[in-house]
C-alpha positions as a Python dict, from the first residue, in 0.01 Angstrom:
ca = {
    (1, 'X'): (0, 0, 0),
    (2, 'X'): (290, 252, -104),
    (3, 'X'): (17, 489, -231),
    (4, 'X'): (-196, 506, 74),
    (5, 'X'): (-245, 878, 210),
    (6, 'X'): (-464, 819, 499),
    (7, 'X'): (-488, 521, 739),
    (8, 'X'): (-731, 455, 1018),
    (9, 'X'): (-619, 164, 1253),
    (10, 'X'): (-811, -4, 1528),
    (11, 'X'): (-625, -311, 1668),
    (12, 'X'): (-661, -521, 1973),
    (13, 'X'): (-428, -808, 2012),
    (14, 'X'): (-240, -1050, 2241),
    (15, 'X'): (146, -1053, 2179),
    (16, 'X'): (456, -1129, 2354),
    (17, 'X'): (549, -747, 2375),
    (18, 'X'): (376, -415, 2354),
    (19, 'X'): (309, -253, 2014),
    (20, 'X'): (517, 76, 2018),
    (21, 'X'): (612, 352, 1792),
    (22, 'X'): (932, 176, 1664),
    (23, 'X'): (729, -140, 1584),
    (24, 'X'): (470, 58, 1389),
    (25, 'X'): (755, 255, 1203),
    (26, 'X'): (949, -56, 1097),
    (27, 'X'): (653, -269, 1015),
    (28, 'X'): (403, -27, 857),
    (29, 'X'): (477, 338, 830),
    (30, 'X'): (828, 300, 637),
    (31, 'X'): (626, 124, 366),
    (32, 'X'): (380, 413, 323),
    (33, 'X'): (583, 701, 197),
    (34, 'X'): (267, 922, 101),
    (35, 'X'): (96, 861, 431),
    (36, 'X'): (-4, 1206, 567),
    (37, 'X'): (-294, 1125, 813),
    (38, 'X'): (-262, 835, 1055),
    (39, 'X'): (-543, 789, 1308),
    (40, 'X'): (-504, 488, 1516),
    (41, 'X'): (-605, 292, 1858),
    (42, 'X'): (-383, -8, 1935),
    (43, 'X'): (-452, -212, 2240),
    (44, 'X'): (-194, -482, 2332),
    (45, 'X'): (-238, -734, 2612),
    (46, 'X'): (61, -948, 2715),
    (47, 'X'): (167, -1220, 2969),
    (48, 'X'): (423, -1101, 3208),
    (49, 'X'): (648, -1272, 3476),
    (50, 'X'): (910, -1138, 3719),
    (51, 'X'): (1169, -1136, 3447),
    (52, 'X'): (986, -891, 3233),
    (53, 'X'): (1114, -527, 3255),
    (54, 'X'): (806, -312, 3341),
    (55, 'X'): (757, -23, 3096),
    (56, 'X'): (562, 288, 3201),
    (57, 'X'): (339, 526, 2988),
    (58, 'X'): (655, 752, 2921),
    (59, 'X'): (854, 477, 2778),
    (60, 'X'): (603, 395, 2515),
    (61, 'X'): (520, 762, 2443),
    (62, 'X'): (886, 836, 2384),
    (63, 'X'): (879, 577, 2097),
    (64, 'X'): (607, 771, 1909),
    (65, 'X'): (772, 1089, 1987),
    (66, 'X'): (1097, 970, 1819),
    (67, 'X'): (904, 903, 1494),
    (68, 'X'): (742, 1231, 1486),
    (69, 'X'): (400, 1141, 1615),
    (70, 'X'): (350, 1391, 1901),
    (71, 'X'): (-31, 1396, 1934),
    (72, 'X'): (-56, 1058, 2105),
    (73, 'X'): (-143, 914, 2435),
    (74, 'X'): (-25, 610, 2615),
    (75, 'X'): (-168, 426, 2904),
    (76, 'X'): (-5, 104, 3055),
    (77, 'X'): (-162, -100, 3318),
    (78, 'X'): (-35, -402, 3498),
    (79, 'X'): (-386, -506, 3601),
    (80, 'X'): (-295, -880, 3701),
    (81, 'X'): (10, -1044, 3847),
    (82, 'X'): (46, -1233, 3506),
    (83, 'X'): (-107, -976, 3262),
    (84, 'X'): (-51, -628, 3133),
    (85, 'X'): (-224, -397, 2897),
    (86, 'X'): (-96, -110, 2693),
    (87, 'X'): (-326, 139, 2514),
    (88, 'X'): (-172, 380, 2261),
    (89, 'X'): (-383, 628, 2045),
    (90, 'X'): (-380, 918, 1829),
    (91, 'X'): (-530, 1252, 1962),
    (92, 'X'): (-797, 1315, 1961),
    (93, 'X'): (-947, 978, 2032),
    (94, 'X'): (-1193, 926, 1742),
    (95, 'X'): (-1316, 561, 1805),
    (96, 'X'): (-1650, 468, 1953),
    (97, 'X'): (-1505, 156, 2157),
    (98, 'X'): (-1244, 166, 2439),
    (99, 'X'): (-1187, -194, 2586),
    (100, 'X'): (-1025, -290, 2928),
    (101, 'X'): (-966, 53, 3076),
    (102, 'X'): (-835, 53, 3434),
    (103, 'X'): (-832, 266, 3725),
    (104, 'X'): (-557, 510, 3616),
    (105, 'X'): (-686, 605, 3258),
    (106, 'X'): (-577, 933, 3104),
    (107, 'X'): (-726, 1260, 3209),
    (108, 'X'): (-900, 1367, 2886),
    (109, 'X'): (-1270, 1368, 2728),
    (110, 'X'): (-1356, 1096, 2506),
    (111, 'X'): (-1619, 1241, 2312),
    (112, 'X'): (-1671, 967, 2069),
    (113, 'X'): (-1667, 667, 2272),
    (114, 'X'): (-2016, 503, 2310),
    (115, 'X'): (-1905, 161, 2421),
    (116, 'X'): (-1664, 117, 2740),
    (117, 'X'): (-1543, -172, 2905),
    (118, 'X'): (-1365, -115, 3254),
    (119, 'X'): (-1160, -395, 3414),
    (120, 'X'): (-919, -411, 3722),
    (121, 'X'): (-797, -596, 4014),
    (122, 'X'): (-805, -286, 4205),
    (123, 'X'): (-1152, -188, 4331),
    (124, 'X'): (-1328, 107, 4140),
    (125, 'X'): (-1455, 378, 4397),
    (126, 'X'): (-1717, 651, 4362),
    (127, 'X'): (-1474, 896, 4229),
    (128, 'X'): (-1388, 659, 3949),
    (129, 'X'): (-1744, 664, 3823),
    (130, 'X'): (-1757, 1034, 3842),
    (131, 'X'): (-1452, 1046, 3614),
    (132, 'X'): (-1646, 810, 3378),
    (133, 'X'): (-1951, 1022, 3363),
    (134, 'X'): (-1746, 1339, 3299),
    (135, 'X'): (-1485, 1207, 3051),
    (136, 'X'): (-1722, 974, 2849),
    (137, 'X'): (-2036, 1216, 2777),
    (138, 'X'): (-2152, 991, 2484),
    (139, 'X'): (-2145, 670, 2669),
    (140, 'X'): (-2422, 432, 2594),
    (141, 'X'): (-2286, 79, 2673),
    (142, 'X'): (-2073, 13, 2979),
    (143, 'X'): (-1935, -331, 3103),
    (144, 'X'): (-1757, -377, 3439),
    (145, 'X'): (-1527, -633, 3523),
    (146, 'X'): (-1421, -625, 3898),
    (147, 'X'): (-1485, -861, 4166),
    (148, 'X'): (-1359, -628, 4461),
    (149, 'X'): (-1560, -351, 4618),
    (150, 'X'): (-1419, -12, 4752),
    (151, 'X'): (-1467, -122, 5099),
    (152, 'X'): (-1137, -332, 5076),
    (153, 'X'): (-949, -3, 5057),
    (154, 'X'): (-1159, 235, 5271),
    (155, 'X'): (-1397, 228, 5572),
    (156, 'X'): (-1709, 21, 5470),
    (157, 'X'): (-1921, 268, 5620),
    (158, 'X'): (-1806, 547, 5395),
    (159, 'X'): (-1909, 343, 5082),
    (160, 'X'): (-2224, 179, 5227),
    (161, 'X'): (-2504, 255, 4969),
    (162, 'X'): (-2732, 461, 5198),
    (163, 'X'): (-2434, 665, 5348),
    (164, 'X'): (-2337, 826, 5022),
    (165, 'X'): (-2525, 1163, 5067),
    (166, 'X'): (-2198, 1381, 5085),
    (167, 'X'): (-2133, 1275, 4714),
    (168, 'X'): (-2312, 1428, 4418),
    (169, 'X'): (-2543, 1192, 4219),
    (170, 'X'): (-2367, 1087, 3908),
    (171, 'X'): (-2560, 1158, 3593),
    (172, 'X'): (-2534, 924, 3290),
    (173, 'X'): (-2769, 1101, 3035),
    (174, 'X'): (-2717, 849, 2733),
    (175, 'X'): (-2641, 520, 2921),
    (176, 'X'): (-2878, 246, 2778),
    (177, 'X'): (-2692, -73, 2854),
    (178, 'X'): (-2519, -207, 3163),
    (179, 'X'): (-2324, -535, 3206),
    (180, 'X'): (-2219, -620, 3560),
    (181, 'X'): (-2225, -1009, 3544),
    (182, 'X'): (-1859, -1027, 3636),
    (183, 'X'): (-1863, -758, 3902),
    (184, 'X'): (-1909, -743, 4272),
    (185, 'X'): (-2255, -647, 4393),
    (186, 'X'): (-2130, -305, 4487),
    (187, 'X'): (-2126, -195, 4123),
    (188, 'X'): (-2480, -303, 4058),
    (189, 'X'): (-2586, -83, 4353),
    (190, 'X'): (-2359, 203, 4233),
    (191, 'X'): (-2585, 233, 3927),
    (192, 'X'): (-2934, 134, 4058),
    (193, 'X'): (-2930, 345, 4377),
    (194, 'X'): (-3069, 704, 4307),
    (195, 'X'): (-2840, 843, 4573),
    (196, 'X'): (-2555, 749, 4368),
    (197, 'X'): (-2658, 743, 4001),
    (198, 'X'): (-2920, 889, 3773),
    (199, 'X'): (-2952, 692, 3435),
    (200, 'X'): (-3275, 815, 3285),
    (201, 'X'): (-3214, 597, 2950),
    (202, 'X'): (-3103, 269, 3108),
    (203, 'X'): (-3306, 4, 2937),
    (204, 'X'): (-3097, -311, 2950),
    (205, 'X'): (-2898, -495, 3228),
    (206, 'X'): (-2700, -806, 3212),
    (207, 'X'): (-2671, -917, 3573),
    (208, 'X'): (-2646, -1198, 3827),
    (209, 'X'): (-3002, -1275, 3939),
    (210, 'X'): (-2933, -1309, 4309),
    (211, 'X'): (-2745, -982, 4306),
    (212, 'X'): (-3033, -791, 4150),
    (213, 'X'): (-3272, -968, 4402),
    (214, 'X'): (-3039, -837, 4689),
    (215, 'X'): (-2979, -479, 4565),
    (216, 'X'): (-3363, -422, 4498),
    (217, 'X'): (-3449, -605, 4833),
    (218, 'X'): (-3651, -871, 4679),
    (219, 'X'): (-3783, -619, 4418),
    (220, 'X'): (-3935, -387, 4681),
    (221, 'X'): (-3679, -121, 4746),
    (222, 'X'): (-3795, 227, 4670),
    (223, 'X'): (-3439, 383, 4643),
    (224, 'X'): (-3364, 175, 4326),
    (225, 'X'): (-3688, 210, 4157),
    (226, 'X'): (-3621, 531, 3946),
    (227, 'X'): (-3309, 376, 3775),
    (228, 'X'): (-3520, 50, 3699),
    (229, 'X'): (-3824, 229, 3558),
    (230, 'X'): (-3723, 210, 3198),
    (231, 'X'): (-3572, -132, 3197),
    (232, 'X'): (-3706, -335, 2912),
    (233, 'X'): (-3461, -610, 2891),
    (234, 'X'): (-3293, -820, 3180),
    (235, 'X'): (-3019, -1062, 3089),
    (236, 'X'): (-2947, -1320, 3371),
    (237, 'X'): (-2666, -1551, 3424),
    (238, 'X'): (-2922, -1848, 3470),
    (239, 'X'): (-3275, -1942, 3376),
    (240, 'X'): (-3522, -1854, 3648),
    (241, 'X'): (-3901, -1844, 3686),
    (242, 'X'): (-3995, -1481, 3726),
    (243, 'X'): (-4144, -1390, 4056),
    (244, 'X'): (-4453, -1174, 4037),
    (245, 'X'): (-4268, -909, 4238),
    (246, 'X'): (-4014, -876, 3968),
    (247, 'X'): (-4273, -820, 3711),
    (248, 'X'): (-4424, -549, 3908),
    (249, 'X'): (-4099, -384, 3980),
    (250, 'X'): (-4003, -382, 3609),
    (251, 'X'): (-4326, -278, 3452),
    (252, 'X'): (-4174, -248, 3084),
    (253, 'X'): (-4042, -599, 3076),
}
């Protein structure tokens, strides 16, 4: 593709090392001499052990600076003992999907992202979701992968659902779908409790049935009714016989 002038590249892959600027330059860019516009998002996931030299954001960033790509951002996360993920992308971020974002994501606005997956082995606290709402204003689909609640890092009473009044309610004006099947019950409550979150367009939840039953107090809890009012689809982790109370609690099912 030696005559290519514009390239938009979205790649998510598993490799032995991160994709960086040096790799891109040698494998792709040197073969495209007429290229003048390069828009990209590359997410590389690797397996690591104690012998691997741990790179930071700046290490990867410098490899792009050296080849003349100054308007880029990099985010490296060692989110498991044996796994790491690196996101590199051109600025501004022009794609609608961002996968496996961790706690320490870059401080910037992702105007185009409608589908976001967050995953970490460090708990997500309330401030994390405040940042998500602020930095992803177009968010429609959110998936959460995290089995640890914030109470492991802080005083449990500080994060107990009904003691959250000193926080402002987080608003997700465009959120329509929430996936919390692989998440601690805290995160379901985070989005259903009206003292924490306001999601007026939420119409679909993928969830563990027992967690939903607990958070809604067997489909009777008033504090979770507002964010459940528009739900049209519930996707459970197992087949169940719907109780009458659930049908009344979700009138649009």
